[in-house]
Structure formats: C-alpha cells, structure tokens
C-alpha positions as CSV (number, residue, x, y, z in Angstrom):
1,M,7.6,19.0,-18.9
2,P,7.2,16.6,-21.9
3,R,3.6,15.8,-22.9
4,E,2.0,12.8,-24.5
5,A,1.6,13.3,-28.3
6,E,-2.0,14.2,-29.0
7,P,-3.9,12.6,-31.9
8,S,-4.3,14.7,-35.0
9,N,-7.7,16.2,-35.9
10,N,-8.2,13.6,-38.6
11,E,-7.3,10.8,-36.1
12,R,-9.7,12.2,-33.5
13,A,-12.5,12.6,-36.0
14,F,-12.0,9.0,-37.4
15,I,-12.0,7.5,-33.9
16,L,-15.1,9.4,-32.8
17,E,-17.0,8.6,-36.0
18,A,-16.1,4.9,-35.6
19,L,-17.3,4.8,-32.0
20,H,-20.5,6.6,-33.1
21,E,-21.1,3.5,-35.3
22,N,-20.2,1.2,-32.4
23,V,-16.9,0.2,-34.1
24,R,-13.5,0.2,-32.4
25,L,-10.2,0.3,-34.3
26,D,-9.0,-3.0,-32.9
27,G,-12.3,-4.7,-33.6
28,R,-13.5,-5.1,-30.0
29,A,-17.0,-4.6,-28.7
30,L,-17.6,-1.4,-26.7
31,D,-17.7,-3.4,-23.4
32,A,-14.8,-5.8,-24.2
33,F,-11.4,-5.9,-22.5
34,R,-8.2,-6.4,-24.5
35,N,-6.4,-9.7,-24.2
36,I,-5.1,-10.1,-20.7
37,D,-1.8,-12.0,-20.3
38,L,-1.0,-12.7,-16.7
39,S,2.1,-14.5,-15.6
40,F,4.2,-14.9,-12.4
41,G,7.9,-14.8,-11.7
42,D,10.1,-17.5,-10.1
43,E,9.7,-15.7,-6.7
44,Y,6.5,-15.4,-4.8
45,G,4.7,-12.0,-5.3
46,V,5.9,-11.1,-8.7
47,A,3.1,-10.6,-11.3
48,D,3.5,-9.5,-14.9
49,V,0.3,-8.2,-16.6
50,Q,0.0,-7.3,-20.2
51,L,-3.3,-5.6,-21.2
52,G,-3.0,-5.2,-24.9
53,E,0.1,-3.0,-25.3
54,T,-0.1,-1.8,-21.7
55,R,2.3,-3.8,-19.5
56,V,2.8,-3.6,-15.7
57,L,5.2,-5.6,-13.5
58,T,4.4,-5.7,-9.7
59,R,6.6,-6.9,-7.0
60,I,5.6,-7.5,-3.3
61,S,8.3,-7.0,-0.7
62,A,8.1,-7.3,3.1
63,S,10.2,-6.2,6.1
64,V,9.8,-6.2,9.8
65,T,9.4,-2.7,11.3
66,A,7.6,-0.8,14.1
67,P,3.9,-0.1,13.6
68,F,2.4,3.4,13.6
69,P,1.8,4.7,17.2
70,D,-1.9,5.2,16.6
71,R,-2.3,1.7,15.0
72,K,-0.5,-0.6,17.4
73,F,-2.3,-3.8,16.3
74,D,-2.0,-3.2,12.6
75,G,0.8,-3.8,10.1
76,I,1.6,-1.5,7.2
77,F,0.6,-1.9,3.6
78,A,1.5,0.6,0.8
79,V,1.2,0.7,-3.0
80,V,3.9,2.5,-4.9
81,T,3.8,3.3,-8.7
82,E,6.9,4.0,-10.8
83,L,6.3,5.6,-14.2
84,S,9.5,5.9,-16.2
85,P,10.3,7.3,-19.7
86,M,10.6,3.7,-20.9
87,A,6.8,3.5,-20.6
88,S,6.1,6.8,-22.3
89,P,8.1,10.0,-23.2
90,A,5.6,12.0,-21.1
91,F,7.0,10.5,-17.9
92,E,10.2,11.8,-16.3
93,V,12.4,10.2,-13.7
94,G,12.1,11.9,-10.3
95,R,9.1,14.1,-11.3
96,Q,5.7,13.0,-10.3
97,T,3.0,13.7,-13.0
98,E,-0.7,14.2,-12.5
99,T,-1.2,10.7,-14.0
100,E,1.0,9.1,-11.4
101,T,-0.7,11.0,-8.5
102,L,-4.2,10.0,-9.6
103,L,-3.1,6.4,-10.2
104,S,-1.6,6.1,-6.7
105,R,-4.7,7.6,-5.0
106,L,-7.1,5.3,-6.9
107,L,-5.1,2.2,-6.1
108,E,-4.8,3.2,-2.5
109,I,-8.6,3.6,-2.2
110,S,-9.2,0.4,-4.1
111,L,-6.8,-1.9,-2.3
112,R,-5.7,-0.3,1.0
113,R,-8.7,1.7,2.2
114,S,-11.1,-1.0,1.2
115,S,-9.4,-3.4,3.6
116,A,-8.7,-5.9,0.9
117,L,-5.7,-7.0,3.0
118,S,-6.2,-7.7,6.7
119,T,-3.5,-5.4,8.2
120,E,-4.2,-7.0,11.7
121,S,-2.7,-10.2,10.3
122,L,0.6,-8.4,9.7
123,C,1.0,-7.6,13.4
124,L,3.7,-9.5,15.2
125,L,4.1,-7.8,18.6
126,A,1.5,-5.2,19.5
127,G,3.0,-1.7,19.4
128,Q,6.6,-3.1,18.8
129,K,6.9,-5.1,15.6
130,C,4.9,-5.8,12.5
131,W,5.2,-6.6,8.8
132,S,5.5,-3.7,6.4
133,L,4.3,-4.8,3.0
134,T,4.9,-2.8,-0.2
135,A,3.5,-3.4,-3.6
136,T,5.6,-1.7,-6.2
137,C,4.1,-1.2,-9.7
138,H,6.6,-0.7,-12.5
139,I,4.9,0.6,-15.7
140,L,6.8,-0.9,-18.6
141,S,4.5,0.2,-21.4
142,H,1.6,2.7,-21.6
143,D,-1.2,2.3,-24.1
144,G,-4.1,3.4,-22.0
145,N,-6.0,2.0,-19.0
146,L,-3.1,2.0,-16.5
147,L,-5.4,1.8,-13.5
148,D,-7.0,-1.5,-14.4
149,A,-3.7,-3.1,-15.4
150,C,-2.0,-2.0,-12.1
151,N,-5.0,-3.1,-10.1
152,I,-5.0,-6.6,-11.7
153,A,-1.2,-6.8,-11.2
154,V,-1.2,-5.8,-7.5
155,L,-4.2,-8.0,-6.6
156,A,-2.7,-11.0,-8.4
157,A,0.7,-10.4,-6.8
158,L,-0.9,-10.3,-3.3
159,Q,-2.7,-13.6,-3.9
160,H,0.5,-15.1,-5.2
161,Y,2.8,-13.8,-2.4
162,R,3.8,-16.0,0.5
163,I,5.1,-14.2,3.6
164,P,7.8,-15.9,5.8
165,D,6.5,-17.8,8.8
166,V,7.2,-16.3,12.2
167,T,7.6,-17.6,15.7
168,V,7.0,-15.3,18.7
169,K,8.3,-16.2,22.1
170,G,7.7,-13.5,24.7
171,E,9.1,-10.4,23.0
172,E,11.4,-12.3,20.7
173,V,10.4,-12.6,17.1
174,T,12.0,-15.2,14.8
175,V,11.5,-15.0,11.1
176,H,12.0,-18.4,9.5
177,S,13.7,-18.8,6.1
178,L,12.1,-20.6,3.2
179,E,14.4,-23.6,4.0
180,E,13.2,-23.8,7.6
181,R,9.5,-23.4,7.1
182,N,7.0,-23.0,4.2
183,P,5.9,-19.4,3.8
184,V,2.2,-18.6,4.4
185,P,-0.3,-16.8,2.1
186,L,-1.6,-13.4,3.0
187,A,-5.0,-12.9,4.7
188,L,-7.1,-11.2,1.9
189,L,-10.6,-10.4,2.9
190,H,-11.9,-9.7,-0.6
191,H,-10.6,-9.1,-4.1
192,P,-11.6,-5.6,-5.3
193,L,-11.0,-4.9,-9.0
194,C,-11.2,-1.6,-11.0
195,V,-13.1,-1.2,-14.3
196,T,-12.4,2.1,-16.0
197,M,-15.0,3.3,-18.6
198,A,-14.7,6.3,-21.0
199,L,-17.7,8.5,-21.8
200,F,-18.4,9.7,-25.3
201,E,-21.3,11.6,-27.0
202,G,-22.2,13.5,-23.9
203,G,-22.2,10.5,-21.7
204,G,-24.5,8.5,-23.9
205,K,-21.9,6.0,-25.0
206,V,-19.7,4.0,-22.5
207,V,-16.5,2.3,-23.6
208,V,-14.6,-0.2,-21.5
209,D,-10.8,-0.5,-21.5
210,T,-9.8,2.3,-23.8
211,T,-6.5,2.5,-25.6
212,L,-4.4,5.6,-25.2
213,R,-5.8,7.1,-28.4
214,E,-9.4,6.4,-27.3
215,Q,-8.6,7.8,-23.9
216,Q,-7.3,11.0,-25.4
217,C,-10.5,11.5,-27.4
218,C,-13.0,10.7,-24.6
219,E,-15.1,13.3,-22.8
220,G,-14.7,11.9,-19.3
221,E,-14.0,8.7,-17.3
222,V,-15.8,6.7,-14.7
223,V,-14.0,4.3,-12.4
224,V,-16.0,1.6,-10.6
225,T,-14.2,-0.7,-8.1
226,A,-16.1,-3.8,-6.8
227,N,-15.6,-7.4,-6.0
228,K,-17.2,-10.5,-7.5
229,Y,-19.8,-10.6,-4.7
230,G,-21.4,-7.4,-6.0
231,E,-20.0,-5.1,-3.2
232,V,-19.1,-1.7,-4.6
233,V,-15.9,-0.2,-3.2
234,Q,-15.8,3.1,-5.1
235,V,-17.4,5.0,-8.0
236,K,-15.3,7.9,-9.2
237,K,-16.2,10.4,-11.9
238,L,-12.9,11.8,-13.3
239,G,-13.8,15.2,-14.7
240,G,-15.1,15.9,-18.2
241,V,-18.7,15.8,-19.3
242,A,-21.5,15.6,-16.8
243,A,-23.0,12.2,-16.3
244,D,-26.5,11.6,-14.9
245,A,-27.5,8.9,-12.4
246,L,-28.7,6.5,-15.1
247,V,-25.3,6.6,-16.8
248,L,-23.5,5.9,-13.5
249,L,-25.9,3.0,-12.8
250,H,-25.2,1.6,-16.2
251,C,-21.5,1.9,-15.6
252,V,-21.9,0.0,-12.3
253,D,-23.9,-2.8,-14.0
254,V,-21.2,-3.1,-16.7
255,A,-18.4,-3.2,-14.1
256,M,-20.1,-5.9,-12.1
257,A,-20.0,-8.3,-15.1
258,K,-16.4,-7.4,-16.0
259,V,-15.2,-7.8,-12.4
260,K,-16.3,-11.4,-12.4
261,E,-14.4,-12.0,-15.7
262,L,-11.2,-10.4,-14.4
263,D,-11.4,-12.4,-11.1
264,A,-11.8,-15.6,-13.2
265,V,-8.7,-14.7,-15.2
266,I,-6.6,-14.2,-12.1
267,A,-7.9,-17.4,-10.5
268,R,-7.0,-19.4,-13.7
269,A,-3.5,-17.9,-13.7
270,L,-2.9,-18.7,-10.1
271,E,-4.1,-22.3,-10.6
272,K,-1.8,-22.7,-13.5
273,D,1.2,-21.3,-11.6
274,A,0.4,-23.6,-8.6
275,A,0.3,-26.6,-10.8
276,E,3.7,-25.8,-12.3
277,R,5.2,-25.3,-8.8
278,D,3.7,-28.4,-7.3
279,V,6.2,-31.3,-7.2
280,G,4.2,-33.2,-4.7
281,G,2.9,-35.7,-7.2
282,L,6.4,-36.7,-8.4
283,M,7.8,-36.7,-4.9
284,A,4.9,-38.9,-3.7
285,E,5.4,-41.3,-6.5
286,L,9.2,-41.6,-5.8
287,R,8.4,-42.1,-2.1
288,A,5.9,-44.9,-2.9
289,E,8.5,-46.6,-5.1
290,N,11.1,-46.5,-2.3
291,E,8.6,-47.9,0.2
292,R,7.9,-50.8,-2.1
C-alpha cells in the first residue's frame, strides 16, 4: 500500500524548532485557522470548502426508501467519505485506509450521533416510507486537517440543502418537483463543528489546523466537537503522547472560540448565496410596474 511521503529529518527538525519559538511556516499564530473559502453549487446541497490547500466537495442526495424496522418513525442519514489518488498518492481506489475509517467514524459521531439533523422530520409514513439522506464528501486535495474541512463542508451543505416538498394522503406519498412546489430546508437541531488540535513538546504546546507536514511531526491530536452555544459533543484523544486534564481543558477552551468563528463563516457564506439566488426584489419591481 502506498504511503504518504514523510518529511526528512531536516524538515522535521526545522518545523519543531520553529514551533518551539511559536513560529509557523505559513506565518499563522498557533491558534489560527488557514483561510477558509466556502462556496455553493448551482444545485442545493453542494458545498465546496477550501481550507488552505485542503479541498473538500460535499453533495447531499435524498431518496425515498423504507425505514429501519427498529426505527419506524425515523428517516435515514449517512455520511460517506471518498478519498481518491487525486487527493494524495497514499489513497487507493477501492481500498479503505486507516485515515478514511477514522474520518468516517468521527464525522458520524459529530453529525449523526449528535442528532444535528432531526431524523424524525425525514419520516413520511411510519414504518413504510422515509427520506434517506446521504452526504458524500469528495476529498479533492489533502494538505492536513481533513476532519475539520469535511465537517464544515457537510454542515454547510446540510444548511444549504432543500428537500422536495411532500404530500401524504392516506398511504399515498406524492413527491413534488421543484416546478410544482418550493423545496423546504432540513430540520437541523444544532450545528456541531470539529476543531482538531495537534500536540507538541509533550502536550505543552497546542497547534490548531495543522498542515500535512505539521501533522506528520506532531506527537498526538485532540479533536473537540461543539456548537456555538458551548455544548460539547465529543472530545477525542487520537493516540500519541499522554495529555493531562489541564491540556484537554485548554483544548476545549480554544475549540469553543474557534467554533464560533467557523459558524460565522458558514452563516456569511449562506447569506451571500441566498442574496445571489433571491430574484424577489427584481420580480417585485417588475410586478409593481405592471400594476401601475
């Protein structure tokens, strides 16, 4: 199996010495994210996130299916990740790597198990029909911190997506097209966001949003998922050097501040996209002229 090219001894020593002096190669502060470029496609539910050189494209798709027998009143929601050789030579088509497995599990805990999306709202006929919603993350470029980029992309796509309106008469379910009725937004209960932090110097130094080279030199990682209201969804320590309780509490404090920043970035992108799609002002103006 191909492996990601490791940094040389000189590169590793240079990066670690720079971090020891609180300097990063790209000039950022230790607790700063790279520039986040979030855009949406022509269709609802398509989000393109570029976090530095890391890029993720997420698409939301929906279909009508039968619910699980033990969850008759709930719809189905799943997050799928696709890592291809286009993103990194270390990824192979048809072979799931440890990175992909870990990424899928953390996204599932952050978004599905935290009940960010109300699956009850996806139920159409109890025990018979429901919406099956799938968020597919396509990794286009990998330069570190895939989890945060995927999490931002999925959450932005869920907020952007509009599901077709449905009419239920008895046991007959009619799905209306976009021409017949305006689609409706999803019922999101809260907006959990992941912040991944790398540990250096035995856990004494915490670095946010590491590049691939920094990630390869770190001694361990901590993932904190929370929403802007201060509710913590998960705290994960991903191997490496031991971290005491004070370090974890510091990571949570840093993540709380960053979650609010990330939520604001998504909100601004959604407002900009809504303004570009809104033709109500022009149509209202033309209608007023016709009435006169």
